[in-house]
C-alpha positions as CSV (number, residue, x, y, z in Angstrom):
1,X,-63.3,13.4,-34.8
2,X,-59.8,14.4,-33.9
3,X,-57.7,11.4,-34.7
4,X,-54.3,10.3,-33.5
5,X,-51.0,9.6,-34.9
6,X,-48.5,7.9,-32.4
7,X,-44.7,7.8,-33.1
8,X,-41.0,7.7,-31.4
9,X,-41.2,4.0,-30.5
10,X,-38.3,2.1,-31.3
11,X,-36.1,-0.5,-29.9
12,X,-34.4,0.6,-26.7
13,X,-31.8,-1.0,-23.9
14,X,-32.9,-1.3,-20.5
15,X,-32.2,1.8,-18.5
16,X,-32.8,3.8,-22.1
17,X,-35.2,6.6,-22.8
18,X,-37.5,7.2,-25.4
19,X,-40.0,10.0,-26.3
20,X,-43.5,9.6,-27.8
21,X,-45.3,11.8,-29.8
22,X,-49.0,11.8,-30.7
23,X,-50.1,14.1,-33.3
24,X,-53.7,15.1,-33.2
25,X,-55.5,16.0,-36.4
26,X,-57.1,18.6,-34.9
27,X,-57.2,21.0,-31.8
28,X,-56.6,19.2,-28.6
29,X,-57.1,22.5,-26.8
30,X,-60.7,21.7,-25.5
31,X,-60.2,17.8,-24.8
32,X,-60.4,17.4,-20.8
33,X,-58.5,14.1,-20.4
34,X,-55.9,12.6,-22.4
35,X,-54.1,9.4,-21.7
36,X,-51.2,7.0,-22.8
37,X,-52.2,3.4,-22.9
38,X,-50.3,0.3,-23.8
39,X,-51.0,-3.2,-24.7
40,X,-48.3,-6.2,-24.7
41,X,-49.0,-9.3,-26.9
42,X,-52.0,-11.2,-25.3
43,X,-52.6,-9.1,-22.2
44,X,-55.3,-6.2,-22.0
45,X,-54.3,-2.5,-23.0
46,X,-53.9,-0.5,-19.8
47,X,-54.0,3.1,-18.9
48,X,-50.1,4.2,-18.4
49,X,-50.6,8.1,-17.9
50,X,-53.3,10.7,-17.9
51,X,-53.2,14.6,-18.1
52,X,-56.3,16.7,-17.2
53,X,-56.9,20.3,-18.4
54,X,-53.3,21.3,-18.9
55,X,-51.8,20.2,-15.3
56,X,-52.9,17.5,-13.4
57,X,-51.2,14.1,-14.2
58,X,-51.4,10.9,-13.0
59,X,-49.9,7.8,-13.6
60,X,-49.6,3.7,-13.4
61,X,-47.7,2.8,-10.4
62,X,-45.5,0.7,-12.7
63,X,-44.6,3.8,-14.3
64,X,-44.4,6.3,-11.7
65,X,-41.5,8.4,-11.4
66,X,-40.1,7.0,-15.0
67,X,-42.8,8.4,-17.4
68,X,-43.9,11.7,-17.6
69,X,-47.0,13.1,-19.8
70,X,-47.4,15.9,-21.3
71,X,-49.2,18.0,-23.9
72,X,-48.8,20.8,-26.1
73,X,-51.7,22.8,-27.0
74,X,-50.2,24.6,-29.9
75,X,-48.8,21.9,-31.7
76,X,-51.6,19.7,-30.9
77,X,-49.4,16.8,-29.8
78,X,-49.3,14.7,-26.5
79,X,-46.0,13.6,-25.3
80,X,-44.9,10.8,-23.0
81,X,-41.3,10.8,-21.7
82,X,-40.1,7.5,-21.1
83,X,-37.1,6.9,-19.1
84,X,-35.5,3.9,-17.0
85,X,-37.1,1.7,-19.4
86,X,-37.6,-2.0,-18.4
87,X,-38.0,-5.1,-20.4
88,X,-41.7,-5.2,-18.8
89,X,-42.4,-1.6,-20.7
90,X,-42.4,-3.6,-23.9
91,X,-45.7,-2.8,-25.5
92,X,-47.5,-1.2,-28.6
93,X,-48.5,2.6,-27.1
94,X,-51.7,4.4,-27.8
95,X,-52.8,8.1,-26.8
96,X,-56.4,8.8,-26.9
97,X,-59.3,11.2,-25.7
98,X,-60.4,9.6,-22.4
99,X,-63.9,11.0,-22.6
100,X,-64.6,10.3,-26.3
101,X,-62.1,7.9,-27.8
102,X,-61.9,5.4,-25.2
103,X,-65.9,5.5,-24.6
104,X,-66.2,4.7,-28.2
105,X,-63.3,2.3,-28.3
106,X,-61.7,4.1,-31.2
107,X,-57.9,3.7,-31.7
108,X,-55.0,4.4,-33.7
109,X,-52.4,2.5,-35.3
110,X,-50.1,3.1,-32.1
111,X,-46.4,2.9,-31.7
112,X,-44.1,0.0,-31.0
113,X,-41.9,-0.2,-27.8
114,X,-39.4,-2.7,-27.6
115,X,-37.0,-2.9,-24.5
116,X,-34.4,-5.3,-24.8
117,X,-30.8,-6.1,-24.2
């Protein structure tokens, strides 16, 4: 029943940085795996980064070395630090519980990231 509200998106120039936040309506302490997804216009939603438990992380090849996923169980917030942004990163970004929210296809509103000169 946990819901997520994404924020932090905006318009940035190539090479710029943004930090996305995902505020949960409840505790995320017991959530085993969380992740950030993105969806560009006319394209399928894709998994960008995951964090399992409190330490293990995985990234799509397209963002590896540029993005960092983290979670704060006290603040019940998931983060995505995005550096060296490229126009190809332009999309609506969503966060979710990988084992429940994704399985149920339940998504929030997301936050728009636009990378352009």
